[in-house]
C-alpha positions as CSV (number, residue, x, y, z in Angstrom):
1,X,5.2,8.0,-3.1
2,X,7.6,7.6,-0.2
3,X,6.4,5.8,2.8
4,X,8.2,5.2,6.1
5,X,7.4,1.8,7.5
6,X,8.2,1.3,11.2
7,X,8.7,-2.3,12.3
8,X,10.5,-3.6,15.4
9,X,11.8,-0.2,16.5
10,X,13.4,0.4,13.1
11,X,12.3,2.7,10.2
12,X,12.3,1.6,6.6
13,X,11.9,4.2,3.9
14,X,10.4,2.8,0.7
15,X,9.5,4.6,-2.5
16,X,6.5,3.1,-4.2
17,X,5.4,3.4,-7.8
18,X,1.6,3.9,-8.0
19,X,0.0,2.7,-11.2
20,X,-3.6,2.4,-12.4
21,X,-4.9,-1.1,-12.0
22,X,-6.9,-3.4,-14.2
23,X,-10.2,-5.1,-13.6
24,X,-11.5,-4.8,-10.0
25,X,-8.3,-3.2,-8.8
26,X,-8.3,0.6,-9.0
27,X,-4.5,1.0,-8.6
28,X,-1.5,-0.9,-7.4
29,X,1.7,0.0,-5.5
30,X,5.1,-1.7,-6.0
31,X,8.6,-0.9,-4.9
32,X,10.1,1.7,-7.3
33,X,13.6,0.3,-7.4
34,X,15.6,-2.8,-6.3
35,X,16.9,-0.7,-3.3
36,X,13.3,0.0,-2.3
37,X,12.4,-3.6,-2.7
38,X,15.3,-4.6,-0.5
39,X,14.1,-2.1,2.2
40,X,10.5,-3.5,1.8
41,X,11.7,-7.1,2.2
42,X,13.8,-6.1,5.3
43,X,10.6,-4.5,6.8
44,X,8.6,-7.7,6.1
45,X,11.4,-9.9,7.6
46,X,11.5,-7.6,10.7
47,X,7.8,-8.1,11.2
48,X,8.2,-11.9,10.9
49,X,4.5,-12.5,10.1
50,X,3.9,-11.9,6.4
51,X,3.3,-8.7,4.5
52,X,-0.4,-8.1,5.0
53,X,0.2,-5.3,7.4
54,X,2.5,-3.5,4.9
55,X,-0.5,-3.2,2.5
56,X,-2.5,-1.6,5.3
57,X,0.3,0.8,6.1
58,X,0.5,1.8,2.4
59,X,-3.3,2.2,2.2
60,X,-3.4,4.4,5.3
61,X,-0.6,6.7,3.8
62,X,-2.6,6.9,0.5
63,X,-5.8,7.7,2.4
64,X,-4.0,10.5,4.2
65,X,-2.7,12.0,1.0
66,X,-5.9,11.6,-1.1
67,X,-8.3,12.3,1.8
68,X,-10.4,9.4,0.4
69,X,-11.1,6.0,1.9
70,X,-8.9,3.2,0.4
71,X,-9.4,-0.6,0.8
72,X,-6.6,-3.1,0.5
73,X,-7.4,-5.8,-2.1
74,X,-6.1,-8.8,-0.2
75,X,-6.9,-11.1,-3.2
76,X,-4.7,-9.0,-5.6
77,X,-2.5,-11.5,-7.6
78,X,-0.2,-9.1,-9.3
79,X,3.2,-7.6,-8.3
80,X,3.1,-5.3,-5.3
81,X,-0.1,-4.4,-3.5
82,X,-3.6,-3.8,-4.9
83,X,-6.0,-1.1,-3.7
84,X,-9.6,0.0,-4.3
85,X,-11.4,3.2,-3.6
86,X,-14.1,2.7,-1.0
87,X,-16.9,3.7,-3.4
88,X,-19.7,3.5,-0.8
89,X,-18.0,6.1,1.4
90,X,-17.2,8.3,-1.5
91,X,-20.9,8.1,-2.7
92,X,-22.1,8.8,0.8
93,X,-19.9,12.0,1.0
94,X,-21.4,13.2,-2.2
95,X,-25.0,13.2,-0.9
């Protein structure tokens, strides 16, 4: 999944590999190649305040594509970023 990250007036295009998660994480996203990882690190450096916002940007792009609410798992300990479906919102939409 290709996501454009805009930071500091610059645009960084990063391809992410989306894979099913384990345990509490429904799926995770990580840079697809070393070139994508370099672009992702450049975006984080441009931001200068950590990479939490990058996870939110990825989550919003996935929400737009899936048309389902996605939560970023800020406690995810694996490579990349962890995400969960917002099951309460999904259940509410099924009523």
